N, C-alpha and C positions, 0 to 999 in steps of 0.2 A: 370658441364653440359657437356655431350658428344658432339663431333663434329657432325655437321649435316650429316646425311646419304645421299648418292647420290640418286637422283630420276631418275629412268629409264623410258623412254616413248618408246613404240613400234613405229616403223617407220610408220606403217599403223594404223591409228586411226579409229575405227569403229563408224558408226552412228554419234553421236555428238562429236566424238573424245575423248572418255573417257577410252579406253582400255589400261591398263598398263601391261607390260610384262617384264619378266627377272628380277624382283625385289621382295624382300621380303617386307612385311609391315614394314616401318621404325620405328614403335614403338608398343609396347604392353602395354603401360600404366605403365611402371615400373620405369625406372631410367633415362629416356631421359631428363627430366627437373624437377626442384624442384618447386612445385606450391606454396611454402611458401615464395619464393624469389620475389623481385620486378619484375614485368613484365607487358608489355602492350600487350593486345590481340586485334585483329581486328575481329569484328563481322559483317558479311554482311547478310542483310535480305531483304525481298521484300515489307514490309509495306510502304505505302506512304501517306495514309490518315492522316490528322493532329492529330486526336484523337488516332489513332493506333500508330503513331510515339511517341506521348507523353507516351502512355502505355509502349512502349519498353524502352524509356528513363527512366521512373520511375522504371521499372524492373531492369535496369542496375544500377541505383543509389542504389537500395536495395542490389544488389549483391556486389557492391563496398564497401558498408558499412560493410558487413559481411566479405569481403576479401580486407582489405585496401591496401594490397601489389599488388593487381591486378587492373590495369586500362584498361577499355574497350573502344575502339574507334569503333563507329558504322557507318555503311554505309547503308542507306535504299534505297528502290525502285530499288533493283538490281534483274535482271532477272536471270533465271537459266543459260542462254547462257553466260551471262557476268561472272557469278561465275565460270562456267566450263572453260572459256578462262583463267581466272586468275589462277585457280588451275593447268591447263596444263603448264602455264608459270612458276609458282612457284615464288620464290624470296621473298624478304622482304615485298613487297607490297601486296602479296596474303593474303587472309583472313585465320584466324585460326579456327574460328567457322562459320559455314554456315547454312542457313535455306532455305527451298524450300516449295512452295505451291503445288508442283507437285509430289504427291506420286507415280505417274506412273513411275517416273525416278529413284526410289529407287533401282530397280534391276540393273540399269546401274551403279549407284554410287557404289553399293556393289561389283558387279562382276569386275569392273574395278580397284578397290582399291583406287579410287579417294577420297572416304570418308573412314576413318579407322574403323575397327571393334571395337565396343564399349564394347563387352563382357569382355575383360580383365580389362577395367577400372571399369566396374560394379562389377566384382568379387573382385578387389582390395579394393574397397570402400564399399563393403557390400550391394550393390543394387540388390535385388532379383526381376528381371524384371517381372516375372510371377505373383508376388504378388503386383506389383506397377501398371502395365498397363493392361487394358482389352485385351483379346487375339486378337481380330480383329485389334486393334491398333498395336500390336506387329507384326501381320502378314504383314501389309503394310509398316513396317519400316525395314524389313529384306529380304534377298534373299538367298535361299539355305543355311540357317544356319548362314549367316553373318549378324549380327545386326549392320549395319553401320549407322543407324539413330535411333532416338527416337522421339515419337510424341510430338509436341509442339502445343497443342490445336488441336481441331478437328472440323469438320463440319458434321452435319447430315442433311438429307433431308427429308422433310415431305410435308404436304398439308396445304396451306393457303386457307381459304374459306370466302366468303362474307356472313356474317350472315343475313344481310338485304335481300340479294337476296334469300337466303335459305328460309327465312320466307315468302317472297312473293310467292315463288314456292311451299310452303307447305311442305318443307323438314325439318324434325325435328333434324337431326344429320348428320355429315359428313359420307360419304360412307366408308364401311369397306371391301367390296369385289369388285371385278372388275365388276360384274353384277350391283351392286348398283352404282358403279362409272359411268357406261354407262347410266343407267336409270336417275341418277341425272343430268348428263351432258346434256341429252336431255331436261329434264324439265327446266333447267336453261337457255337454249338457247333462245334468243329473236331475232326477225327479224324486219327489217324496212318494211314499206308498199311496197317497191319495191322488197322485198325478200332477200335483202342483210343482212348480220349479223350485229346486233346491239350489242349483247353480246353473247359470247360463254360460255357454261358451263365450259369447260376445253379445252384449246388449246394444243393438243398432238403433234404438229409438232416438229420434232427433232431439228430444227434450232432456236427454240424460247428460248432465254435466257439460263436457266439452264437445258433445256430439253434434254441434251445429252442422247442417248439411254441407256447407261449403268446404268443411275440413276433410271429410271423406271423399267428396266430389273431386278434390284436388288430385286424387290418384289417377284420374282420367285425363288430367291436363285440359280442362274445358276452356272454351273461348266464350266469355260472357258478352262481349260487344264486338261489332265489326269495325272497320276502319273509319266509319262515319259516326261511331258512338251509338249505334242502334243495337238494342238487345238481340241476341241471336241464339238463345238457349234452345228454342224450338227447332233450329236448323242444325244444331250440333248433335250428332247421333249418340254421343256419350251421355247426354242428358237422360235419355230413355234407358240406356244401359245401366247407369248409376241407380236409378229408381228400381229397376228390375232386380239388381243385385241386392239392394237393401231389403226388398220384399222377400227374396229368396233366403237371405240371412235370418229373417224373422220366421219364415215358414219352417225351416229345418229345426227350429227350437220351440215350436208350439204356436207360432202366429203372433200377430200384433197384440191382440187383447191380453193374452197370457203374459207377454213380455212387458206390456204397459202396466199391468197389475203388479208384476214383479218389480218394476222400476220404482213404483211408489212405496215399496217396502225399504228402500235404501235410505241411509242417513245422508246428511249434507256432504257435499263434495270434499269439504275440508275437514270432516270429522273422522273419527276412528270407525264410524259405522258406514263409511262409503262402500260402494259395491265391490271394488277391487280389494280394499283392505280387509273386508269381512269374507273374502273368497267366494262371494256370491256371483262374481263374474271372473272367468278364467283369463279373459283377454280384455284389454281396456285401451281406448284411444285417449291420449293425453300428451301434454307438453313436457319439456325437459325438467321442469321444476318438480314434477311429481316424484322423481327418484329421491331427491333430498328429503321430501316429506315422508316417504316410505321408510327411509333409513332412520330419521328422527323418531318415527313412531314405532320403530323396531318391529316391522312386519314379521308375522310368525310363519312365514313361508318363503321359499326361495323364488326369486323373481328375476326376470331379465327384460331387455328392451330390444326392439328391432324396428325397421321401417314398416309402415303399413303395407299390406299386399297391394298389388297392381292388377289391372285387368288382364285376363288371359292372353289377349292379343297384343299386349304391350310388355312382355316379360323383360325387355331390355331397359325398361324404366324403373325396375325395382331399385329401391334406395331413395326414391323421391319422397316428398312430403309437403304438407301445407306450412307456409311460413307467414309469420306476422311479427309484430314487435312494438317496442316503444319508439316514439319519434320525438325529436327536439327541434325547436325553432326560435326565432326572434320575433317579438311582438312589433307590429307596425307602429305602435304608439311610443315605443321606447325612445328616450332621448340619448341613449348610450349604446347605440347599435354596434359600433366597432368594438367596444369593450364586451358587449354581449356576445359578439362573434368569438372573442377569445375564449369565453367559457364554453360555448357550443363546440368550438373546435377542439378544446381539451377533452370534453366529455365524449365526443364522437369519433375523433381522428387519432388521438394519441394512443399508440398501441399498448403501452404499459398500463395506462389508465383503463382502457377498455377491457384488458385481460383481468386486471385486479377486480374491477367491478363485476365482470361476468362470473368470476370464481366466487365472489362474495355472496351474490344473490342467486347463483346457479341458473343463469340465463345464457343463451348463446351469444357469443361476441359478434359484433356487426361490421368488422372490417376484415379484409382479406388477410392481412398480416396477423391480426389477433386470432383468427380462426385456425391459423397454422402455427401459433406460438407454442413452444415447448413448455411454457409456464402455465398452460391451461390445465385444469383438473384432469387427471389421467384416468378417472373412474370409467370403466368400460360402458356402464349404463348411460353416462353422460356423453361419451364419445359417439354413441349411436346418433344422437341429435345433432352433434357437430357435423357428422357425415351427411346427414339429411340437409343441413343448412348449406353445406358446400356443393351439394349435388346440383348441377346446372338445370336439371329437369324439375326441381322443386319449384313450386309456384306460390304466389301471393294473390290476394284479391286485387283487381284493378281499381284505382281510385275513381270516384265519381263526383259530380258537381254537388250532389245533395247529401254527402256524408254517408254513403253506403245504404241508402234506403232500399236499393235493389236487393241487398242481402236480407233485409227484413222481409221483403216481398217473397224472396226465395224460401226463407224459413217458414213463413205462413203457408205457402203453397205446399211445401214438403210435409208439414204436419197433416194437411188434408190428404196428400197422396198416401202416406203410410197408414192412415186410418181408413183407407178404401173409399174416400169421398170424392175421388176424381175418376169417374168411369172412363173418360176419354182423355188419355194422357197427352196425345198430340194436340187436341183442342185446348187442354189446360195449359200446356207450354206456350202455345200461341197467345193465349190470354195473358199469361205471365209476362211475356215479352212486351205486349201492348201496354200493360200496367207500368212496367219499368220505364218504357219510353215516355209515357204520359207524365210520370213523376219527374223524370229528368227535364222534360220540356217546361213543366211548371216551375222548376227551380231556377231556370235561366230567364224566365219572363217576368 
């Protein structure tokens, strides 16, 4: 084993403090360590739910059985901020393998060198990534050609709908276009004798649970940046169409103020008093995991799943959705990067492992073979989200150098738009682009 290479940190750490400078990548997956020798790896992850932690532990047990020379010590419920702090500090207590729920941060991990480029490891071990992973998943795990992460299960977003409410309203199937979406939302809305909302067809307010604007915006297939990395939301016609549709969804149900007041009456997203569970919302935007929670909570109504509607002028794209997921990588400071790659490869590439883990925590598998495995859970409500993940028109957020600050800027802007505080949308979008570009420039300087 070669001596550990010196890790150099720049004096000025940008953003979350991840920019490395003056150093070459300390390993290219060649001869830094021998993965067949006895070694202990540290794996830090963010899962905390009892069932999820058990699924991780079971996965590690399967790995250790295949690699008896490698022992894996896991630390769960770890945030990105904690991981980043440990990686900056380095030393023997830092993790070797890391995972993150925040794909927005991949650009930062890759550009900083904090997570190592995995391409040399894949080349050495014969992993042809384009044949293993769907393109969209590869897109959100790399930045400017640096594949510093691989997908470790995924999330796709679609529509949950109350079949009982649909039947009562005389609606035969879930909406497929935005016009149908607005029509059905109006039909499904119920009011109390005093005029206040008893049930909304769909609550489009951006602060509700999973309603981050980028998730519904994905149905338009927007382009956030041009080929030079400049923000172009003001130049994309879909931006104005998206905000107009969201406004119309609110208007047919009583307007922003009424829906915002109604939103504050809901319980926590994970509780039995959430909007969909209490039947205060007949349609709901959410990820694949919600189905298992509805079943475990024994929802008192019949429900189904479908892709989210698409713009009227893009009917051929129906079936698409927003994609994101968990990512895994190897710490730049690890002394055991070849052994760490064996763990990352098992967790992300091995079809049987990916399928078993996906079934255990009810997430979407992240390889092409696993997505098509007959061993996947056959539940129709789950299959909807598998189909969304397979759809080549489904999209994920593009990575950025500053960890998705542009998404935060879009969210803040969207809150103002829905509240009627942006009188000139064209001007507002131009200012949003300018802010995103300034933030990106600051991150690289």
